[in-house]
N, C-alpha and C positions, 0 to 999 in steps of 0.2 A: 503493500500499501503507499508507503512513505520510502519511493524506491530513490536514493539520490546518487547522484554522480559526483564525483571528485571536484569538488571545490562549487557547488552546486551549493550547498549549505548557505557559503555566504549569502549568496545572492537571493536566495529564497527569505532568510530572515532579515534581509535588507529591504526587500520587497513584501514582505508581509508586514513587517513596519510600518513603510509609506503607509500602506492600505489599510491598517490600523487609524492611524493619524489622520487620514485624511478622512478616513468615513465620523471620523469625531470630531474634528473641524466642521463637516458639514452638518453635523447635528448640533452642535454647539451654535452656528450662524442659525440654521431653522429654526430652531429654540427660541433664540435671540429675536430674529426679526415676529415669528411669531407673538412673542412678551412686549415688544414696542408697539405693533401694531392692536394686537386688541388693549393696552391699556391705552392706546391713543382715541381709538374709536370706544372704548367701554362696552364693545358688546362685541359679536361675530358677524353683526348683518354683511357686512362686504365682503366676509369671506369667500362664501361662494363663488361670487363674479371674480376674485381676483382671482381662485382655483381655475377657473375656465379660462382668462386671458395665459396664466402662468402655463398654463397644459398647450394652448396655443404656441406661444413663445418657442416652451421646452421643444414641442417638433419641431419649428423653425430650426431652431440654433441646433436642432443634433442633426438635422438632413444637411443644413448647410457645412457643419463639422464635417460629415462623414465627407460630400463632395468635395470639399477641400484638400483634406486629408487624403484621398485618393489621388488629388491632383498633384500636387506641392510637398515637399520633405513633410516631415511628422515632426524634425527638428524645428524649422521656422514656423509650422502651425502651434506648436507648442509655445514657443515664445512670443509670436503674435497675441495668440489669446490670452495668454496669463498677460503681457502688457495692456491689453484688452479691459480688461477687471482688473488688471494693478490701477490705470487709470480712471477708470470711472469710481473705483470706490474712493480714492483719493479726493476727486470734484467731487463725488455727493458727499464724502465726510466732511468736508470744508462748507459746502455750501446746506448742509444740513441744518445746522445754526440758524442759517437766514432765513431758509424755509420751513424751519420745524412746522408751522402753523398752517401751511398750506398742505392741505390732505393730499396730491398728487405725487409728497414726497414718499410718504406711508406706502401709496400704492407701486409706488414704481421701487421700491426696496421690496418691497411683497414680491414681486413678479419677477422680478429680477434675479430674487435667490435661487429659484427653480433652473434657470438657464446657471447661473454659476456651481453650482450643487452638477448639474449635468456634465458641464466641460472641466469641471476638477476631474470627475469618473472618468469621462474619458479620456483627460488625459495622462491618466494612470494610465490605463489601459496602454494606450499610445507608447507611452514609454516603456512600460514592458515588453510592448513589441519591438522596441527597438534593442532588446537587451537578451531575449529568448529568439531561438528559433523554434519553427513551427511545431518542430518533436520535442524541446523542452517546453514549449505551449502547454501542448497536451497533458505531458505529467506534470509541471509546477503548477499552472495554473490554479488547477481546485485548491491545492494546500494553500497557497500564498491567502483565495478566499475562506480557508478556514481560519488562517492566522488572522487577519485583518477584518 
């Protein structure tokens, strides 16, 4: 079941740990955004509409990421999407205090977290794809999922 070849233990531990940390970051971000949005609105009335918009944005982001990942080098896709996400959060957090009483700020934050969660997950597996060949992936990816 845990058949590992020489030198794969370190890779398995590294990528399992990264998967665990990524999953924890996504969970913390999602819970934090939920708490902020529910605290601001005081009830869950806007949540169904936000979930619909989030789902649509999630599908669009996944299709675009898949299309560009097939067309371009995986490393550049990772750098560009992480750069875009970082830039968005820097701008968003710097403008958050200024637009704190504007409802759209909370809508954008709630909907964007779906996209960021998906992109982080896709990027993790894209990075795994760069470090493992198909044979190793078939053997090790289930183990990486078990660790994280």
